[in-house]
Structure formats: C-alpha cells, structure tokens
N, C-alpha and C positions, 0 to 999 in steps of 0.2 A: 679662312677666309672663304670658301666655298656655302658652310654651313651661314656665315653671316650673312651672304647675300641671299640666301635660301629664304633665311628669316626676313630680311625687308622686304622680299618679293612677298612673302607671303600675308605682311601686313598689309603692302598694297593693296592686295587681292581682297583681303577683308575689308580694306577701306572703299574702295571699289563697288565692293558688292552691297555695303550700308548704303552708300551713297545710290545705288540702282534702287535698293529697299525703300530708301526716304523718298526718291523721284518717283516710283511707282504708289506709295501711300499718298504724296500731294497730289499726284494726278488722279487718284482716285476721291479725295477728297473735293477736288475744284470739281470734279464729274458729279460728285453727290449733292454738292451745292447748285451749281447750274441746275441739275435735275429737279431740285428745291423748288429753285427758283422760279423753273418753268412751270411747277406743279401749283406754285402759290399764285401763277401768274392767268394759269388756266382757273385755278378756283376761283378766282376775285374775278375775272369774265362771266364766270357761269354764274355766279350769285347776283353779278349786278343786273344780267339780262334777265334773271329770276324775279330778281325785287323790280325791275321796270313792269314786269310782268304783271306782277302783283298790285303794284300801284294803279297799272292801267284798270284791272279788274276792280279795284275799289272805286275807281270814278265809273264802271260800267254799274257796278250793283246801287252807289248815290243815285245815280239818274233813275235807276228804275223802282226805288224802294215808294217814291211818292204818289207814283201812279198803284203799285202793289197796294200800299196802304190805303189808299181813295177808294179801290174796287171791292177791297176786302169788309172795310166797312159801312159801304153802299149794300153789300149783300146781305150782311151780318142785319142792316135796320129793314130791309127790305122782308126777309126771313123773319123777324119781331112782327112786322106790319102784318104780315101774312097769315100770321096764326093770332092776332089780337081776336077778340071778342067782334067787332063790330065787324070784320071785315067781311065783305061779302064777293059775288064773283064780279061785281061792276067795279069794285078795289082791285080786284086779281087783275082783272084786263087792264085797268088803266095804268097799273105798274109793270105790267109785260109792254104794252106800249108802247112807252113812253119813259121808263125808269129802268129797266132791266138793263144792265151795263153791255152783254151780249160777248163784248170780245175778252177774247181768252188769253193766259199767259204761255208764252215759252221762255226756256231757261236762256239765261243772256249767252251771249258768245263769249267764254272766258279764253282767255292767252295760256294756250299750252302747251306750243310749240317747243319752247325752250325746254321744260322739262322731258317731255317726250324724245327731244334730240339727246340730254343728259342721257337718259334710260339706255337708250338706243347704242349709243357710243362707248359706254360705259365712263363715262366722266360722272357719273353718278357717284362712284363709288368714291371718289376724293372728297365729296362732302363730309363736314363732320356726322358723328351719328346724331346729334340732336336735332340736326338741321334736316338730314335726310328721313329723319320719321316724323316728323312735323310737315315738311311736303309730300311726302307720300301721302299724311292722312287728309291733308288739305286737297288733293288732286283726286282722289280717292273719294272725299264726300263730294266734289264737285259731282264726279262721274254717278256717284250713287242718287245725287237729287236729280241729274238731267232723267236718269231711267225711268224715276219715281212721276215726273212731272210728267214725262210722253204719257206713262201709263195712265195717269189720272188726265190728263188733256184729251187721251183716246175717248175715255168713256165719256166725260164733257159733252164732246164732239158727236157721239153717238147721241146722246140725248136730246143735243140740241137739234141735229139732223132730224129725227121723230119728232118735234116739235115743230119747228118751220114746216113739215109737210105737211100740217094742217091749219098753224095758224101764223101769218105773216108777220115775224117780229123786225125781218131783216131790211125792210124799205126804205125806214126811218134813216137809213146809214146813205144809204144813195140818190135818193130822191127828195129836193124840200116838197113836191106836192102831194108827195106819200099819203098822207090823210083825205086828200080829195080823190085817190084815184078808186078804180075799179078792183084792182089787186086789194086793196085798203077793205072798202066796203064788202066784198066775197067774204076776205078771210074774217072781219069780226061781225056779220052776222049770225044771228042766232048758234051762239057760242052755246055749247052744252057744258054746264057746271060740274056733273061727275065726271066726264071726260079732261077737262081743262084743269081742274084744281089740281088733282093726282099730279098731271104732268109738270104744271107751274111748282111745286114742293119737290120733285125729283129736278128739275133742272136748276132751282135754288141752292136743293143741298150739293148737286154735282161742282156747281160753279164755287160754291163755301170752299170746298175741298180744295179745287183749285189753288184758289189764291190764300188759303190757309198754308200747303206746302208751298206757295211760289215765298209769300212772307218768312217762312221758316228758314229756306231755301237761302234769299237773299242775308237774313239778319246773321245764320250760322256762318257763311261764308265771310261776310264783312269781318265778325268774330275773331273768325282765324287769319285774317290777313294780318288784323290788329296784332295778334298775337304774333306773328311770323316776323313782319317786317324788322321789329327790333331786334330780332337772331343774324338778321342778314346785314342789317347796319353796320357792324364793326369790320367786317370783310371788305368793304368798300372803301373805306381811308385810306 
C-alpha cells in the first residue's frame, strides 16, 4: 500500500516537473519571439529613416547637378578659347570681365544624422551585413568627397583672392554700374599681359578642378543612392 502511494507521488512529481519545464520553454519561446519582434520593429524603423534620408539626398543632388554641369561646361569652354591661336590679351580681359563664373562650389548638406545615431547607439549592428557594407561605403564616400572638395575649394579661393587684389572681377556681382565705376576703370587700365595671362590660366585651372570633382561627387553619390535604395525597399513593407 505504501509502495503504491510512493509510486503515485513519484509520478505526480515527475509530471509537475515536466509541466514546469514546458512552461519555462514556452515562456522562453514567447520572450524570444517578443525580442525578435522588437528587433524587427527597430530594424524597420532604422531602415525607413535611412531610406528617407537617402531620398532627400537624391533630391539635393538632382537640384545641384544642373548648375554644376553648367559651370563645368562653361569653364571648359573658357579654357579652350583661352588657348586658341587667335586669343590675345583683350580676349582674356573680356572673358574675366564678363564671362568667368567666379562663384564656387561647396558639397551639399547630406542627411547623415540617422546613420550617425545608428553607429553611436549600436543599432547599426542589427542591420543585415550587405546593407551595413553599402551604407558604410556610401557615407565614407560622402565624407571623402567633402574633405577633397574643401581642399580644392581652398586652393581655388587662394588663387581667386590673389587675382582680385590686382584685377577687380567681383564688382559685376554687386552693382549694375560696375562698368562705369572708378574701380572698374582703375582695375582694367594698362593691364600687363605678362602678369595677367598666367594668373588667368591658373585661375581657370583651379576652377576647372573644383568643378571636375564637384560633378564627380554628385554623380558618384547619386549612383550609390540608386544602388542602395532597392536594398532598403523590402524592409519597408
């Protein structure tokens, strides 16, 4: 009788243990499911923000490209004409007085906040590896071009500052009476060709380099955006 009761108790205890273990496993499974669900929500939110940033970047690039292409083609035309056989000092003077674009280029303000936050909070680690690689390359490329363009722009501005100290080419941007002003007449009287021509050549070259890299930057970043957006799209649905 006693042995029978002990056996029943033992079976009951084993059953209780099994139920507890099953309960623990179910709880762990639910917890894992909830954690995975939270991660998926976080991933979707992060990629949606990055996607929106890159769409905004593409708009910025599209808006910047026409002017960059115009100035790039303008300076190339000026350089070609400046080295033509028939070009003389008067030709160069007219180019600098009326045609040289003068205004410089600075890299657009790309949207980097989301990516920076992802990196700083560790949320970047939950992204798929191919997307992490693409985004890292994209934002590294942006920073590289920003650094390069800052250096090239600085060189152009040095040459420009040196030029305008001798020959006033900025007045036409500030006053419609520039051509009739004393500043104009003083700047463009008795121009020394031996001094003027090399300065024009250097300034043209610096401006050309600036816009070669500007065009390359915008076109490269736009190409990268077009490649990355389809990678992000499936995570947004």
